[in-house]
N, C-alpha and C positions, 0 to 999 in steps of 0.2 A: 054771580058769577062775572069773575072778568074776561074781557072777549079775546082772545088769542092775536095779536098783533101777523102781522103778512105781509111778508116780501112783494116783490114788483110780481118774483116768477111764482108765483104761491102756482095759478090756476095750472100751470105748466105744468106745477110737479105734479097734482092732482089727478090732470087728466095724460098721464104719463105716470100711472102705476106712484109717483112715486107715495113711501110709506110712511105720512105724519103724523107725526108726537108733539105734543111742550115742551121743547126748549125753553128755561127762563121767558117764558112769557111771551115766547114764539111760536107759531105752526110751524114747522123746519121739518123737508124730507130726512128721514134718518138710513132708505136707504132707495133704492127701484129694481135692483134687479135682487144685486147677492151685493153680500160686503167686501166676502171676497173679488168676485169679481173687479169691482170696483176698483178695489183694492192694489190688483195685479196692474188694473185697465194703466192707472198711475202710473206707478211701477215701470210698467212695456209701454206706456205710449202715451196719454193725459187725462187728466180725470180734471170734471170743472166743478167746480164748490159753489155755490149760490149759503156765501156767508155777509149777505146784507145783517144780517141778526149782530153783526157786533159792534158796537155802539165804537162811532166816531163823534171825534168832541176836535171843534177849532179852535186854536187859541193865536188872541190879536190884541193889539197895546205896545204903547214904551214896555210896557214891564211881563210879557208873556215869558222870554224866556225865563228871568229872573225870578217869573212866579213856577215854571216847570221846574229847573231846576230844584222850587224850596221844597217841593210836590215827591221829584223822582228818584230813586237812588242812584240814578246813572246820570250823568253828564252833558246837560241838555245845549249850554254851551259855546262850546266848541263840536257841536255835528255840521257841518259843509253842508253847503247847500246839495241840496233833494238823497241825504242819510236818513235814513233810518238809521236808530238805536232799541235794542230791548233794555225796560226797565220793571222795576218796579214801584208798588204806593206802598207803603209804609205806616203803622198807625206809631203812635211815638213810642212803642214796646217793639216796632221791631220786628213786627207781625206783620204777616203781606196781608193789603187789601185785594191787590189785584196785579197781575203781570198784563205787563201793556207798549205796547210799540208806541213812538215817537216820532217824525216827520218832521223836515226842512224843509218844507214849499217858498217859492220866492217872496210870497204872497201870506202865510201863515201858518203855522207849527199847526199837526194834523196830529192827535193821540186818539190811537183803537185801545180801546177796553175788550173785556170780555164781558159776551151779551149781559151773564147770569150777576152781573157788575156793574151796567153802566147808570142806574140809581144811585146805586152805593155811592161811586167817584164822586155823581156830580152832587150830590150831596155832601160829602169829604172837600171837594172844588169851592162849595158856597160857607161851612163851617170853614175855611186855612185864606178865603177872596180876598177879605178885609185890607191890608194894606198894599196890595198891588193894584195900579192903571193896567187893569189884564179885562177887554172879554172873551168871553169862553160862549160861543157856540152846538148846543146842538145835533147834525147833521143829520143821524141815522135812518131818521125815518124819511126825510127828502128825497134823500139820494142811498146806492143802491153798490154794493162791494162780491166780486164774484173774485173768486181764486182758481186758476187753472194751471196743472200742476202735472208737471211729466216729462218727458226727456220732450216731446213732442209741442212744447209749449210755445215754443219760442216761436217758429215755424205758421205757428195757428192763428198768433196773435199780430208778426210781425204786418201780414200783407190789410192789417187792419186800424193800422195805428198809423201816426208823422212823424213821429221819432225814432230813430234806430234805437234796439229793444238789443241786441249782443253785446255792442257795447257794455248796455247798464250793469252794475256792479251789481252787487249782492248786497243786498239793506242799501239799497240808495233806489231813488224815482225820481220824475219829473212829470209836470201837469203836460199833456197830451191831448192828440184830435183821434179821439177812436169814433171809428162810426162816423165821424166828422160831424161829433159831435163834443165838449167840453167832459178829461172825463184825468185821470191820475192814475197813474202806471207807474210801481213800484216790483222791484228783483223780491219777490217775497216771499212766504207760503211757514205749511203748517206739518211738511206728510214728508222731510227730507230726502227732494224729489227740489231740481229745480225748478223752478216755474214764475207766476205772473199773480200781480195782485189788483187789480181796477175799479176802480170808483167810478159812478158816471150818476148822473140825476136820475130818480125814478121812473121816469119815465121814458128812461134809453136803456132801462134794466132787460127789461124780456128778449128788446130787440140782440141786442148784443150775445146771448146769453145763447140764441136760438140759434142764429149766427153762429158762431163758436163752432156748434154741438155738430149741426152740416157740415161746414168744414173736415170740422175733422170725422163721420162716422165714418168711413170704408180705412179708416184705418185704424179704427178702433178704440174713440176716443171715447171716453164715456160720460156722465152724468153721476156725480159723486152723492155720496151722500155723510152726513158725522154718523155715521157707526163705518165707515171704515174712513171717518177724516180719526176718528179714537185708535183705530190699530196701525194706521201708517204713525199719526206722531209720536205713538207708543214703541216702533222699533227705533225709532228718530229718538228716543227719548229726548224731548222733550215734554217738559213738567203740565200737566194741565190747573187749572184752577181748580177748588173743592175734592181732588186729589190728593196730589206733590205738593198745593200748598192751600192756604187758609191764616186766617189768623194769629191761627195757634200754631207756625212754624215763620220762623225769618231765613228772608234768600242766602245766607251765607250758613244756616243748614242743608237749607239745599241744593246746595250747591252754583251758587247763581253771584261767587262773588267776583266775578267776570263784571256782570251789571250794578256793584256796587263803589261809587269811586268816595270812601269816606273821607279824602285831601280835599273835596269838595269845598265852597262855601258853605255852609249849612242848610239837612235838611231833615223832614221830619222825621225820624228814627237818625239819625245819625248816632248820638249818645248813647243806645243801647246797644244798635249793633256792633260800634269798639269795643262796648264790654261783650257782648258774644262772641266778636272772635278773639279775644283775649282768655275765652273759657274752651279748657281741654276735657276732652269726653261730649265730645258735643253727635248727636244721632246722624250717622253719611247715608244721605241717598244710594241707590247699588243697584246694579240691576239683576238678575236671579233667572239662570236658565233651568226649569225644571225636566225629571226625569217625567216620559209619556206625558200624555198630553190632557189632563187636567189641567184648568184653569185655575190657579190663582187670587180670588180675584181681592180687590179693598178691603181692609180690615181684617185678613187672612194673617195667622203671627206666625211667626217666624221664631227657630226655636234652632237650638244649638245644646245637644244631650238633651236635658229635661230641659233648659235654663230658658225662658222667652225673650229672643235679644231684638223682637224689632216686632215691623206690620210689614204688611206689604199694601202700598197703595194703587195702584193696578196692576193688569195681567191680563195678557188676552193669549191664544191660538195664534204665532206669528206665520201670516199665508206666506209672507215673503222667505219666512225663515224656518218656517213648518217642524214650529218648535214652537214649544210654553214657556213663555214671558213674563215676567214680572218687575215692575221696580217697588223696590221695596226707602224702608227706613231703620237699619238698623245701628246694632254697635259699634265701634271705630275695629275692637278684636276680629268682627267676623268679615270688615267690608273692603277685606283684600281680593283684590283678582286670584281667584281658584281654591278663596274658604267653599267647603262644604258646609251647609245648612238643611235644616227642617221647614218646609211647608204647611201647614196644619189644613188643609182643604172640607169641612164641614166632617170633621173629627176626624178623621185617617192623616199618618204624617209625607208628604210625598221630597223626595232629595233632592235639593236644589243646588246649585254653583251659583255664588256671586263670579257675576264676569264684565269683562268692559263695557261701560258704557262708549256710544249708543252700541244697541245690540247693530241696527245697521246703520250703512255709511255708505250714498251713493259714489260711484266711479267719476272725480274730474276730470276731464278730458286738456 
């Protein structure tokens, strides 16, 4: 039996009522109080997430940029200093191996990958690295990463760091000193709220975690687990690997064409994606709003009359909207906003309407 990996904050999680689960080989908190309470804290104040299980890979060397551009669908060479881009790692047939973030920092490029895919991506890198002068370092276990998400994030994090955070653009980051220690801070997240993600050395993780929670306690800031991370990202219509994305789904069908640069120099999967782009009548990722409170889970079938026209990939009861929502892949005919379909939930048909994504979008000041 393999021993589960633990983050620097594992002792805190267990001491403060975190319900721990095996997530991609890591022992992680799924919730502390309730998923709804933690979800609402993120939308109304802030939530603090331990995301140290996410893979963090550093790329250095003369060919680092060229190698990343070969691996990823999005363009790396044109990244501005500090910029972060969403990208996909694809197989030759266009199927998605992972969805990732790539960062350009002064001394290195950083790739953040899903915890469940870290070893797979490391193996994929090794398979494709031979002709590139590039060194890849896995910093996942030597460093800690947290996400502070919600409207109070700026005011909570700013006093702890030596760089001005308010001017930092969305999907940008920078090296910084946080609590007097070296860190990487980026204005990124997976919740649909404004917020920051911070990487520090592993032995600094617990101190930063406790400092942020103490600073925000009186304002309603809560530790948040994987459970509300999922409900938040679903309201924001952000795809989750293993649900909306997998090795049998390509990024164009998933509606992620913005992260696929077919005009850049050759990358793995480019030829297949060019052919897929020219293929008509591909399934479309849509949002569904269901009548009633029943939840359509992954795999629920979608019908138009007696004809199956798609399947659900993710579903929940939205704490923000107080409605049952799902994402699904459906035939193009049923993909228009306002189209009506039925979803089979354990043998019972429930009426649903195709709605515009995202389900929730924060007001930008």
